[in-house]
C-alpha positions in Angstrom: -6.5 -9.1 -12.9 -7.8 -12.4 -11.5 -9.5 -15.3 -13.2 -12.5 -17.3 -12.0 -15.5 -19.1 -13.4 -17.2 -17.9 -16.6 -20.9 -17.6 -16.7 -23.1 -18.9 -19.4 -24.4 -15.5 -20.3 -22.7 -12.1 -20.2 -22.9 -10.4 -16.8 -22.3 -7.0 -18.5 -25.8 -6.4 -19.6 -27.5 -6.4 -23.0 -25.3 -5.8 -26.1 -22.1 -7.1 -24.5 -20.5 -10.4 -25.6 -20.1 -13.1 -23.0 -16.5 -13.4 -21.6 -14.5 -16.4 -22.5 -14.0 -19.3 -20.0 -11.8 -18.3 -17.0 -13.4 -14.9 -16.2 -15.4 -14.6 -13.0 -18.4 -12.1 -13.0 -17.6 -9.0 -11.0 -13.8 -9.5 -11.3 -11.6 -6.8 -12.7 -10.7 -9.0 -15.7 -14.4 -9.6 -16.5 -15.1 -5.9 -16.3 -12.3 -4.9 -18.6 -13.3 -7.6 -21.1 -17.0 -6.4 -21.1 -16.0 -2.8 -21.6 -13.9 -3.7 -24.6 -16.5 -6.0 -26.1 -19.2 -3.3 -25.7 -17.0 -0.7 -27.5 -16.4 -3.1 -30.3 -20.2 -3.8 -30.6 -21.1 -0.2 -30.7 -18.4 0.5 -33.3 -19.7 -2.2 -35.5 -23.4 -1.1 -35.2 -22.8 2.6 -35.6 -19.8 2.9 -37.8 -18.9 6.5 -38.4 -21.0 7.8 -35.6 -19.1 9.9 -32.9 -18.9 7.8 -29.7 -17.6 9.1 -26.4 -17.1 6.5 -23.6 -14.7 6.7 -20.7 -13.4 3.2 -20.3 -11.1 4.0 -17.3 -11.8 1.8 -14.3 -12.1 4.0 -11.2 -11.1 2.1 -8.1 -12.3 3.0 -4.6 -11.1 1.5 -1.3 -13.7 1.9 1.4 -14.0 1.0 5.1 -17.2 1.0 7.0 -17.4 1.4 10.8 -20.3 1.2 13.2 -21.1 3.5 16.1 -18.4 2.0 18.2 -15.7 2.3 15.6 -15.6 -1.4 14.8 -15.3 -2.4 11.1 -18.5 -3.6 9.3 -17.3 -6.3 7.0 -20.5 -8.1 6.0 -21.9 -5.7 3.4 -22.7 -6.8 -0.2 -22.5 -5.0 -3.5 -26.2 -3.8 -3.5 -25.5 -2.2 -0.1 -23.3 0.5 -1.7 -24.1 3.5 -3.8 -21.4 5.4 -5.7 -21.8 8.8 -7.3 -19.4 10.6 -9.6 -20.0 14.4 -9.7 -23.5 13.5 -8.4 -24.3 10.9 -11.1 -25.2 7.5 -9.8 -22.7 4.8 -11.1 -23.0 1.1 -11.7 -20.4 -0.8 -9.6 -18.6 -3.1 -12.0 -16.2 -4.7 -9.5 -16.8 -5.5 -5.8 -14.6 -7.3 -3.3 -15.3 -7.7 0.4 -12.2 -7.8 2.6 -10.1 -7.5 -0.5 -6.8 -9.3 -0.4 -5.2 -7.4 -3.3 -1.5 -6.8 -2.5 -0.5 -3.9 -0.3 2.3 -1.4 -1.0 2.8 0.5 2.3 5.1 3.5 2.3 6.0 4.4 5.9 7.1 8.0 6.3 8.9 8.7 9.6 9.5 12.2 10.8 13.0 12.4 12.2 13.1 16.2 12.7 14.7 17.7 15.8 11.4 17.8 17.7 11.1 14.0 17.5 14.6 13.2 18.6 13.8 12.3 22.2 10.8 10.1 21.2 12.2 8.5 18.0 13.1 5.2 19.6 9.6 4.6 20.9 8.1 5.5 17.5 10.5 3.3 15.5 9.9 0.4 17.9 6.2 0.6 17.1 6.8 0.9 13.4 9.0 -2.3 13.6 6.1 -4.2 15.3 3.7 -2.9 12.7 5.9 -4.1 9.8 6.2 -7.5 11.3 2.5 -7.8 11.7 1.9 -6.8 8.1 4.3 -9.5 6.9 2.8 -12.2 9.1 -0.6 -12.3 7.4 -2.3 -11.1 4.2 -1.2 -11.3 0.6 2.3 -12.9 0.1 3.0 -9.9 -2.3 2.5 -7.3 0.5 5.5 -5.0 0.8 6.7 -2.0 2.7 9.2 0.8 2.0 10.7 3.2 4.5 11.2 7.0 4.1 12.5 9.5 6.6 12.0 13.2 6.5 13.5 16.3 8.2 15.3 19.0 6.2 15.5 16.4 3.4 13.6 13.3 2.4 15.5 10.0 2.2 14.1 6.8 0.9 15.7 4.4 3.4 14.6 1.1 1.8 13.0 0.0 -1.4 9.8 -2.1 -1.1 10.6 -5.2 0.8 9.0 -8.1 2.7 11.9 -8.4 5.1 11.2 -6.7 8.4 14.8 -6.9 9.4 15.8 -4.6 6.5 13.4 -2.0 7.7 14.3 -2.4 11.4 18.0 -1.8 10.6 17.3 1.4 8.8 14.9 2.6 11.6 17.6 2.1 14.2 20.0 4.3 12.2 17.7 7.3 12.1 18.8 10.4 14.0 16.9 13.6 14.6 17.8 16.7 12.6 16.3 20.1 12.0 13.4 20.8 9.7 10.2 19.0 8.6 9.7 18.4 4.8 6.5 16.4 5.2 4.8 17.5 2.0 7.9 16.6 -0.1 7.9 13.2 1.5 4.2 12.6 0.7 4.7 13.8 -2.9 7.7 11.5 -3.5 6.2 8.4 -1.8 3.0 8.9 -3.8 4.9 8.9 -7.1 6.8 5.8 -6.0 3.7 3.8 -5.2 1.7 5.0 -8.2 2.6 2.3 -10.7 2.6 -0.5 -8.2 -0.2 -3.1 -8.4 -3.0 -3.5 -5.9 -3.6 -1.2 -3.0 -1.3 1.8 -2.1 -1.0 3.2 1.4 1.0 6.0 3.0 1.5 5.8 6.8 2.9 9.2 8.0 4.4 9.2 11.5 4.9 12.7 12.7 4.4 15.1 15.7 3.3 18.2 13.8 3.2 20.2 10.6 5.4 21.0 7.7 8.1 23.6 8.0 10.5 23.3 5.0 8.9 21.6 2.0 9.3 23.1 -1.4 6.1 21.3 -2.4 2.8 22.7 -1.3 0.0 21.0 0.6 -2.1 21.0 -2.6 0.7 19.3 -4.7 1.1 16.6 -2.1 -2.6 16.0 -1.9 -2.9 15.8 -5.7 0.0 13.4 -5.9 -1.7 11.1 -3.4 -5.0 11.3 -5.3 -3.4 10.6 -8.7 -1.6 7.5 -7.1 -4.9 6.2 -5.6 -3.1 6.2 -2.3 -4.8 6.1 1.1 -3.1 8.2 3.8 -3.0 7.2 7.5 -1.3 9.9 9.6 -0.1 8.8 13.0 0.1 12.1 14.8 2.1 11.6 18.0 0.8 13.9 20.7 3.2 13.8 23.7 1.3 16.8 25.2 -2.4 16.8 26.0 -3.0 20.5 25.8 -2.8 22.9 22.9 0.4 24.6 24.1 3.3 23.6 21.9 1.1 21.7 19.4 1.0 22.5 15.7 -2.8 22.7 15.2 -2.4 23.8 11.6 -0.3 20.8 10.9 -2.9 18.5 12.6 -5.7 20.0 10.4 -3.6 19.5 7.3 -3.1 15.8 8.1 -6.8 15.4 8.9 -7.7 16.8 5.5 -5.2 14.5 3.7 -6.7 11.5 5.4 -10.3 12.5 4.6 -9.5 13.2 0.9 -7.9 9.8 0.5 -10.2 7.6 2.6 -7.8 7.2 5.5 -8.0 8.1 9.2 -5.9 10.1 11.6 -4.6 8.4 14.8 -3.4 10.6 17.6 -1.7 8.3 20.1 0.7 9.1 22.9 3.9 7.0 23.0 4.1 3.4 24.0 1.1 1.2 24.1 -1.1 3.8 22.5 1.2 3.9 19.5 0.9 0.1 19.1 -2.9 0.5 19.2 -2.8 3.1 16.5 -0.9 0.7 14.2 -3.2 -2.1 15.1 -6.1 0.1 14.0 -4.5 0.8 10.6 -3.8 -2.9 10.1 -7.5 -3.7 11.0 -8.7 -1.2 8.4 -6.4 -2.6 5.7 -7.7 -6.2 6.4 -11.4 -5.2 6.2 -11.4 -2.9 3.2 -14.0 -3.1 0.4 -12.9 -2.7 -3.2 -15.4 -0.9 -5.4 -14.8 0.0 -9.0 -16.8 1.5 -11.8 -16.6 2.9 -15.4 -17.7 6.5 -15.4 -21.0 6.9 -17.3 -23.2 10.0 -17.9 -21.0 12.1 -15.6 -21.7 15.8 -15.7 -18.4 17.4 -16.7 -17.0 20.7 -15.5 -13.8 22.6 -16.4 -12.2 20.9 -13.3 -10.6 17.5 -14.0 -11.2 16.6 -10.3 -14.3 14.5 -10.1 -16.1 14.5 -6.7 -16.9 11.0 -5.4 -19.6 10.0 -2.9 -19.7 6.6 -1.4 -22.6 5.7 0.9 -24.1 2.4 2.2 -27.8 1.8 2.0 -27.8 0.0 5.4 -26.5 3.2 7.0 -30.0 4.7 6.6 -31.1 2.5 9.5 -27.7 3.0 11.3 -27.0 6.7 11.0 -23.9 6.3 13.2 -22.2 4.2 10.6 -19.3 5.9 8.8 -17.9 5.2 5.3 -14.3 6.3 4.7 -13.4 6.5 1.0 -11.5 8.8 -1.3 -13.2 12.1 -2.0 -12.5 12.1 -5.8 -10.2 11.4 -8.7 -8.7 13.2 -11.7 -10.6 12.4 -14.9 -12.3 13.9 -17.9 -13.2 17.7 -18.1 -14.8 20.1 -20.5 -11.5 21.9 -21.3 -8.4 23.3 -19.8 -7.3 21.6 -16.6 -4.7 18.9 -16.8 -4.0 15.9 -14.6 -1.1 16.6 -12.2 2.2 15.1 -13.4 2.3 11.4 -12.5 5.9 10.5 -13.4 7.1 7.9 -11.0 9.9 9.0 -8.9 13.2 7.1 -8.7 14.0 9.3 -5.8 15.7 8.9 -2.5 16.5 12.5 -1.5 14.9 15.9 -1.9 15.9 19.2 -0.2 13.7 22.2 0.3 15.9 24.2 -2.0 16.0 21.7 -4.8 13.3 19.1 -5.6 15.6 17.3 -8.1 15.7 13.6 -7.4 19.1 12.3 -6.4 20.3 8.8 -5.9 22.0 7.8 -2.7 25.8 7.4 -2.8 26.4 3.7 -3.5 27.5 1.6 -0.5 30.6 -0.5 -0.6 30.1 -4.2 -1.6 30.7 -5.3 1.9 28.2 -2.9 3.3 25.6 -3.8 0.6 26.1 -7.5 1.4 25.5 -6.9 5.1 22.4 -4.8 4.4 20.8 -7.6 2.3 21.4 -10.3 4.9 18.3 -11.0 7.1 18.8 -10.2 10.8 19.7 -13.2 12.9 18.2 -11.7 16.1 14.8 -13.0 17.1 11.8 -11.1 18.3 
């Protein structure tokens, strides 16, 4: 939570106490203070009366693009409308071009079908990681995962591109594609990290060996508030040999989480795809609200709708945001398990998390040293 200038009167509306000095109106800190102050006021005024208020702050990362696909970064808080299960909500927190720290999990498909193209893919990933670290929040960090017949967490979250680059160069193609397992585990890993959470999935097709289902992977990403950007490498331009079902699944994951699918060929097009992801991340809006008067169902999944009022005069504008979140329900359904994974490896036969075999002291020391090569 961030601090700023305190107003003379409460920005939270009637009945709420004014926040103490050091709280800026519209900030996450101010919103939390006002919610707690309101609860205390209601409790004092109506002691003994049953009160039901959801004080969970629901965060939404949104990107707006014009008819040419260029980011629209000049919108203000009144330009947005957020609905929860159809009920209009009051936006409590608004940040344009938010600079909250990024935790980016990069998932690289190193199945057999990618073996011949793996070098080109990893080169583009390396350039992307370097670009992320050159600008933005000094707390931005990336972690690298690989997946084929198993999922391996190659690096913990780091700000050192050389660490990621070394692991990328060690990848080799093997049989199988456990993509849903990889998304599930990476989502659990980013869930408790502060700020924005992003999964970049670099693959050439669909899942073949995961123990986890598409639905479990999608739920894990939703619970983690993660945005998924699939980079679907398409070395062929016709449908022959392409996994259309896998492409559709990746498109659905992106739509549900507020991301976007990129379908480049190798080389310069791959770099353009990663440039597009970075541009999205640097022009995101942060919207947050406390659910109020939301019509509940037996499903704990709440459907979200984010629109911009200016788009009425610009129908070609598009808003990308998560499609929903898991919250309160009438009865029954539970939130999918959100225990954070300490994982590094999962096989299709056994989803038990296992730690990698510890490296020798000499190898560990070499891994921690920054690369001395330029570029």
